[in-house]
Chimera marker file (.cmm) of the C-alpha trace (Angstrom):
<marker_set name="trace">
<marker id="1" x="-30.799" y="-13.893" z="-33.963" r="1" g="1" b="0" radius="0.5"/>
<marker id="2" x="-33.976" y="-14.981" z="-35.708" r="1" g="1" b="0" radius="0.5"/>
<marker id="3" x="-36.814" y="-15.866" z="-33.369" r="1" g="1" b="0" radius="0.5"/>
<marker id="4" x="-39.332" y="-18.577" z="-34.236" r="1" g="1" b="0" radius="0.5"/>
<marker id="5" x="-42.958" y="-18.993" z="-33.214" r="1" g="1" b="0" radius="0.5"/>
<marker id="6" x="-43.234" y="-21.053" z="-30.029" r="1" g="1" b="0" radius="0.5"/>
<marker id="7" x="-39.673" y="-20.488" z="-28.789" r="1" g="1" b="0" radius="0.5"/>
<marker id="8" x="-39.281" y="-20.030" z="-25.047" r="1" g="1" b="0" radius="0.5"/>
<marker id="9" x="-37.463" y="-16.802" z="-24.211" r="1" g="1" b="0" radius="0.5"/>
<marker id="10" x="-36.391" y="-14.698" z="-21.264" r="1" g="1" b="0" radius="0.5"/>
<marker id="11" x="-36.381" y="-10.918" z="-21.005" r="1" g="1" b="0" radius="0.5"/>
<marker id="12" x="-32.837" y="-10.777" z="-19.669" r="1" g="1" b="0" radius="0.5"/>
<marker id="13" x="-31.959" y="-7.080" z="-19.808" r="1" g="1" b="0" radius="0.5"/>
<marker id="14" x="-33.188" y="-3.569" z="-20.510" r="1" g="1" b="0" radius="0.5"/>
<marker id="15" x="-33.315" y="-2.826" z="-24.231" r="1" g="1" b="0" radius="0.5"/>
<marker id="16" x="-31.333" y="-0.073" z="-25.928" r="1" g="1" b="0" radius="0.5"/>
<marker id="17" x="-34.208" y="0.358" z="-28.403" r="1" g="1" b="0" radius="0.5"/>
<marker id="18" x="-36.137" y="3.641" z="-28.302" r="1" g="1" b="0" radius="0.5"/>
<marker id="19" x="-39.397" y="1.688" z="-27.977" r="1" g="1" b="0" radius="0.5"/>
<marker id="20" x="-38.379" y="0.447" z="-24.489" r="1" g="1" b="0" radius="0.5"/>
<marker id="21" x="-40.463" y="2.177" z="-21.810" r="1" g="1" b="0" radius="0.5"/>
<marker id="22" x="-39.657" y="2.516" z="-18.091" r="1" g="1" b="0" radius="0.5"/>
<marker id="23" x="-42.608" y="0.277" z="-17.098" r="1" g="1" b="0" radius="0.5"/>
<marker id="24" x="-41.008" y="-2.557" z="-19.101" r="1" g="1" b="0" radius="0.5"/>
<marker id="25" x="-38.227" y="-2.798" z="-16.492" r="1" g="1" b="0" radius="0.5"/>
<marker id="26" x="-40.614" y="-4.988" z="-14.461" r="1" g="1" b="0" radius="0.5"/>
<marker id="27" x="-40.485" y="-7.584" z="-17.280" r="1" g="1" b="0" radius="0.5"/>
<marker id="28" x="-36.754" y="-8.218" z="-16.826" r="1" g="1" b="0" radius="0.5"/>
<marker id="29" x="-36.262" y="-11.789" z="-15.653" r="1" g="1" b="0" radius="0.5"/>
<marker id="30" x="-39.646" y="-12.992" z="-16.907" r="1" g="1" b="0" radius="0.5"/>
<marker id="31" x="-40.063" y="-15.927" z="-19.269" r="1" g="1" b="0" radius="0.5"/>
<marker id="32" x="-42.430" y="-16.154" z="-22.197" r="1" g="1" b="0" radius="0.5"/>
<marker id="33" x="-43.182" y="-17.669" z="-25.592" r="1" g="1" b="0" radius="0.5"/>
<marker id="34" x="-42.740" y="-16.012" z="-28.993" r="1" g="1" b="0" radius="0.5"/>
<marker id="35" x="-46.217" y="-15.660" z="-30.502" r="1" g="1" b="0" radius="0.5"/>
<marker id="36" x="-45.373" y="-13.469" z="-33.518" r="1" g="1" b="0" radius="0.5"/>
<marker id="37" x="-41.733" y="-13.351" z="-34.599" r="1" g="1" b="0" radius="0.5"/>
<marker id="38" x="-42.365" y="-11.097" z="-37.631" r="1" g="1" b="0" radius="0.5"/>
<marker id="39" x="-40.594" y="-13.757" z="-39.698" r="1" g="1" b="0" radius="0.5"/>
<marker id="40" x="-41.946" y="-12.339" z="-42.958" r="1" g="1" b="0" radius="0.5"/>
<marker id="41" x="-40.015" y="-9.131" z="-42.372" r="1" g="1" b="0" radius="0.5"/>
<marker id="42" x="-36.978" y="-10.820" z="-40.772" r="1" g="1" b="0" radius="0.5"/>
<marker id="43" x="-35.786" y="-7.422" z="-39.540" r="1" g="1" b="0" radius="0.5"/>
<marker id="44" x="-33.512" y="-7.602" z="-36.465" r="1" g="1" b="0" radius="0.5"/>
<marker id="45" x="-34.784" y="-4.180" z="-35.387" r="1" g="1" b="0" radius="0.5"/>
<marker id="46" x="-38.456" y="-5.188" z="-35.531" r="1" g="1" b="0" radius="0.5"/>
<marker id="47" x="-40.417" y="-5.809" z="-32.362" r="1" g="1" b="0" radius="0.5"/>
<marker id="48" x="-41.513" y="-9.381" z="-31.648" r="1" g="1" b="0" radius="0.5"/>
<marker id="49" x="-44.689" y="-10.400" z="-29.870" r="1" g="1" b="0" radius="0.5"/>
<marker id="50" x="-44.067" y="-12.344" z="-26.674" r="1" g="1" b="0" radius="0.5"/>
<marker id="51" x="-46.604" y="-13.876" z="-24.316" r="1" g="1" b="0" radius="0.5"/>
<marker id="52" x="-45.044" y="-13.303" z="-20.873" r="1" g="1" b="0" radius="0.5"/>
<marker id="53" x="-46.013" y="-15.603" z="-18.022" r="1" g="1" b="0" radius="0.5"/>
<marker id="54" x="-48.440" y="-13.707" z="-15.790" r="1" g="1" b="0" radius="0.5"/>
<marker id="55" x="-48.128" y="-10.417" z="-17.710" r="1" g="1" b="0" radius="0.5"/>
<marker id="56" x="-49.984" y="-10.932" z="-20.989" r="1" g="1" b="0" radius="0.5"/>
<marker id="57" x="-48.740" y="-10.429" z="-24.525" r="1" g="1" b="0" radius="0.5"/>
<marker id="58" x="-46.400" y="-7.583" z="-25.442" r="1" g="1" b="0" radius="0.5"/>
<marker id="59" x="-44.332" y="-6.421" z="-28.423" r="1" g="1" b="0" radius="0.5"/>
<marker id="60" x="-40.721" y="-6.228" z="-27.288" r="1" g="1" b="0" radius="0.5"/>
<marker id="61" x="-37.421" y="-5.279" z="-28.922" r="1" g="1" b="0" radius="0.5"/>
<marker id="62" x="-35.270" y="-8.257" z="-29.833" r="1" g="1" b="0" radius="0.5"/>
<marker id="63" x="-32.116" y="-7.099" z="-28.046" r="1" g="1" b="0" radius="0.5"/>
<marker id="64" x="-33.660" y="-7.703" z="-24.621" r="1" g="1" b="0" radius="0.5"/>
<marker id="65" x="-34.600" y="-11.327" z="-25.347" r="1" g="1" b="0" radius="0.5"/>
<marker id="66" x="-32.625" y="-14.552" z="-25.227" r="1" g="1" b="0" radius="0.5"/>
<marker id="67" x="-33.755" y="-18.044" z="-26.119" r="1" g="1" b="0" radius="0.5"/>
<marker id="68" x="-34.050" y="-20.513" z="-23.258" r="1" g="1" b="0" radius="0.5"/>
<marker id="69" x="-32.779" y="-24.065" z="-23.698" r="1" g="1" b="0" radius="0.5"/>
<marker id="70" x="-35.527" y="-26.143" z="-25.178" r="1" g="1" b="0" radius="0.5"/>
<link id1="1" id2="2" r="1" g="1" b="0" radius="0.2"/>
<link id1="2" id2="3" r="1" g="1" b="0" radius="0.2"/>
<link id1="3" id2="4" r="1" g="1" b="0" radius="0.2"/>
<link id1="4" id2="5" r="1" g="1" b="0" radius="0.2"/>
<link id1="5" id2="6" r="1" g="1" b="0" radius="0.2"/>
<link id1="6" id2="7" r="1" g="1" b="0" radius="0.2"/>
<link id1="7" id2="8" r="1" g="1" b="0" radius="0.2"/>
<link id1="8" id2="9" r="1" g="1" b="0" radius="0.2"/>
<link id1="9" id2="10" r="1" g="1" b="0" radius="0.2"/>
<link id1="10" id2="11" r="1" g="1" b="0" radius="0.2"/>
<link id1="11" id2="12" r="1" g="1" b="0" radius="0.2"/>
<link id1="12" id2="13" r="1" g="1" b="0" radius="0.2"/>
<link id1="13" id2="14" r="1" g="1" b="0" radius="0.2"/>
<link id1="14" id2="15" r="1" g="1" b="0" radius="0.2"/>
<link id1="15" id2="16" r="1" g="1" b="0" radius="0.2"/>
<link id1="16" id2="17" r="1" g="1" b="0" radius="0.2"/>
<link id1="17" id2="18" r="1" g="1" b="0" radius="0.2"/>
<link id1="18" id2="19" r="1" g="1" b="0" radius="0.2"/>
<link id1="19" id2="20" r="1" g="1" b="0" radius="0.2"/>
<link id1="20" id2="21" r="1" g="1" b="0" radius="0.2"/>
<link id1="21" id2="22" r="1" g="1" b="0" radius="0.2"/>
<link id1="22" id2="23" r="1" g="1" b="0" radius="0.2"/>
<link id1="23" id2="24" r="1" g="1" b="0" radius="0.2"/>
<link id1="24" id2="25" r="1" g="1" b="0" radius="0.2"/>
<link id1="25" id2="26" r="1" g="1" b="0" radius="0.2"/>
<link id1="26" id2="27" r="1" g="1" b="0" radius="0.2"/>
<link id1="27" id2="28" r="1" g="1" b="0" radius="0.2"/>
<link id1="28" id2="29" r="1" g="1" b="0" radius="0.2"/>
<link id1="29" id2="30" r="1" g="1" b="0" radius="0.2"/>
<link id1="30" id2="31" r="1" g="1" b="0" radius="0.2"/>
<link id1="31" id2="32" r="1" g="1" b="0" radius="0.2"/>
<link id1="32" id2="33" r="1" g="1" b="0" radius="0.2"/>
<link id1="33" id2="34" r="1" g="1" b="0" radius="0.2"/>
<link id1="34" id2="35" r="1" g="1" b="0" radius="0.2"/>
<link id1="35" id2="36" r="1" g="1" b="0" radius="0.2"/>
<link id1="36" id2="37" r="1" g="1" b="0" radius="0.2"/>
<link id1="37" id2="38" r="1" g="1" b="0" radius="0.2"/>
<link id1="38" id2="39" r="1" g="1" b="0" radius="0.2"/>
<link id1="39" id2="40" r="1" g="1" b="0" radius="0.2"/>
<link id1="40" id2="41" r="1" g="1" b="0" radius="0.2"/>
<link id1="41" id2="42" r="1" g="1" b="0" radius="0.2"/>
<link id1="42" id2="43" r="1" g="1" b="0" radius="0.2"/>
<link id1="43" id2="44" r="1" g="1" b="0" radius="0.2"/>
<link id1="44" id2="45" r="1" g="1" b="0" radius="0.2"/>
<link id1="45" id2="46" r="1" g="1" b="0" radius="0.2"/>
<link id1="46" id2="47" r="1" g="1" b="0" radius="0.2"/>
<link id1="47" id2="48" r="1" g="1" b="0" radius="0.2"/>
<link id1="48" id2="49" r="1" g="1" b="0" radius="0.2"/>
<link id1="49" id2="50" r="1" g="1" b="0" radius="0.2"/>
<link id1="50" id2="51" r="1" g="1" b="0" radius="0.2"/>
<link id1="51" id2="52" r="1" g="1" b="0" radius="0.2"/>
<link id1="52" id2="53" r="1" g="1" b="0" radius="0.2"/>
<link id1="53" id2="54" r="1" g="1" b="0" radius="0.2"/>
<link id1="54" id2="55" r="1" g="1" b="0" radius="0.2"/>
<link id1="55" id2="56" r="1" g="1" b="0" radius="0.2"/>
<link id1="56" id2="57" r="1" g="1" b="0" radius="0.2"/>
<link id1="57" id2="58" r="1" g="1" b="0" radius="0.2"/>
<link id1="58" id2="59" r="1" g="1" b="0" radius="0.2"/>
<link id1="59" id2="60" r="1" g="1" b="0" radius="0.2"/>
<link id1="60" id2="61" r="1" g="1" b="0" radius="0.2"/>
<link id1="61" id2="62" r="1" g="1" b="0" radius="0.2"/>
<link id1="62" id2="63" r="1" g="1" b="0" radius="0.2"/>
<link id1="63" id2="64" r="1" g="1" b="0" radius="0.2"/>
<link id1="64" id2="65" r="1" g="1" b="0" radius="0.2"/>
<link id1="65" id2="66" r="1" g="1" b="0" radius="0.2"/>
<link id1="66" id2="67" r="1" g="1" b="0" radius="0.2"/>
<link id1="67" id2="68" r="1" g="1" b="0" radius="0.2"/>
<link id1="68" id2="69" r="1" g="1" b="0" radius="0.2"/>
<link id1="69" id2="70" r="1" g="1" b="0" radius="0.2"/>
</marker_set>
């Protein structure tokens, strides 16, 4: 899936990516907005920047995110 700037997403599961850290488990279930999709690279393995409601902005693996209905 290609993420776009401004899309609303949910962190719906723990990532299988090696960049996932144990503290990120608290983000599961949170909603946010894509702020930097790394569209120039368009690499499905690249981290995307997400502004999570109440938790600030974080770079997260794409396999833990799903787009919310807009």
